[in-house]
C-alpha positions as CSV (number, residue, x, y, z in Angstrom):
1,M,232.8,50.1,156.9
2,R,232.8,48.6,153.4
3,R,229.1,49.1,153.1
4,I,229.4,52.8,153.9
5,S,232.3,53.1,151.5
6,A,230.4,51.3,148.7
7,L,227.3,53.5,149.4
8,R,229.4,56.7,149.1
9,Y,230.9,55.5,145.9
10,A,227.5,54.7,144.5
11,L,226.1,58.1,145.5
12,R,229.1,59.8,143.9
13,E,228.7,57.8,140.7
14,A,224.9,58.5,140.6
15,C,225.3,62.2,141.3
16,L,226.4,63.3,137.8
17,P,223.7,61.4,135.9
18,A,221.1,62.7,138.4
19,V,222.2,66.3,137.8
20,F,222.1,65.8,134.0
21,A,218.6,64.2,134.3
22,C,217.4,67.2,136.3
23,V,218.9,69.7,133.8
24,F,217.4,67.7,130.9
25,A,214.0,67.6,132.6
26,Y,214.1,71.4,133.3
27,L,215.0,72.3,129.7
28,G,212.5,69.8,128.3
29,Y,209.7,71.3,130.4
30,H,210.6,74.9,129.3
31,L,210.9,73.7,125.6
32,V,207.2,72.7,125.7
33,Q,205.6,74.9,128.4
34,G,207.8,77.9,128.5
35,E,207.0,81.5,127.5
36,L,208.7,80.8,124.1
37,G,207.9,77.1,124.1
38,L,206.1,74.9,121.6
39,L,202.6,75.5,123.0
40,A,203.1,79.3,123.0
41,W,204.4,79.1,119.4
42,A,201.3,77.1,118.4
43,Q,199.0,79.7,120.0
44,L,200.9,82.5,118.2
45,E,200.4,80.7,114.9
46,Q,196.7,80.4,115.5
47,R,196.4,84.1,116.5
48,L,198.3,85.0,113.3
49,D,195.9,83.0,111.1
50,T,192.9,84.7,112.8
51,L,194.4,88.2,112.4
52,E,195.2,87.5,108.7
53,R,191.6,86.5,108.0
54,E,190.4,89.6,109.8
55,A,192.8,91.7,107.7
56,V,191.4,90.2,104.5
57,D,187.8,90.9,105.6
58,L,188.7,94.5,106.5
59,R,190.4,95.0,103.2
60,T,187.3,93.8,101.4
61,E,185.1,96.0,103.4
62,R,187.3,99.0,102.8
63,Q,187.3,98.3,99.0
64,N,183.5,98.2,99.1
65,L,183.3,101.5,101.0
66,E,185.8,103.1,98.7
67,H,183.7,102.0,95.7
68,Q,180.5,103.5,97.3
69,V,182.4,106.7,97.9
70,T,183.6,106.8,94.3
71,L,180.0,106.4,93.1
72,L,178.9,109.4,95.2
73,R,181.6,111.8,94.0
74,P,180.3,114.7,91.9
75,N,182.4,113.9,88.9
76,G,181.1,110.3,88.6
77,L,177.7,110.5,90.4
78,D,175.7,107.3,89.8
79,P,172.0,108.1,89.7
80,D,171.0,104.8,91.2
81,M,173.3,105.3,94.2
82,L,172.0,108.9,94.6
83,D,168.4,107.6,94.5
84,E,169.2,104.9,97.0
85,Q,170.9,107.2,99.5
86,A,168.2,109.9,99.2
87,R,165.4,107.3,99.9
88,A,167.4,106.0,102.9
89,V,167.9,109.4,104.4
90,L,164.5,110.9,103.7
91,G,162.5,107.7,104.2
92,Y,160.6,108.0,100.9
93,L,159.6,105.2,98.6
94,H,159.1,105.0,94.9
95,P,155.5,104.2,93.9
96,Q,156.5,100.9,92.5
97,D,158.5,99.8,95.6
98,V,157.1,97.2,97.9
99,L,157.3,97.9,101.7
100,I,157.4,94.9,104.1
101,L,156.9,95.8,107.7
102,T,158.4,93.6,110.4
103,E,158.0,93.8,114.2
104,D,160.8,95.5,116.1
105,R,162.2,93.4,118.9
């Protein structure tokens, strides 16, 4: 009888620490692996860096396109830009231009 009583006492004493250990393990797992955990946060940071680099590239491309549009406006028409665009559209070459043909793949 004493053994059973001692076993019950030991189980009662171990119950509270076991519950705390389970809660701690549960919270620790979700701290790392959860939807808002450390790994998800690291992935979001990496995605943010990628998107910021894309935004810089797109801003640069937009500035280049805006500059080209400015050169083609009637009030500030650049003769070189006009010549380049006309040749590209019409397919003409200047007599001093060199044409290099490559195979289409």
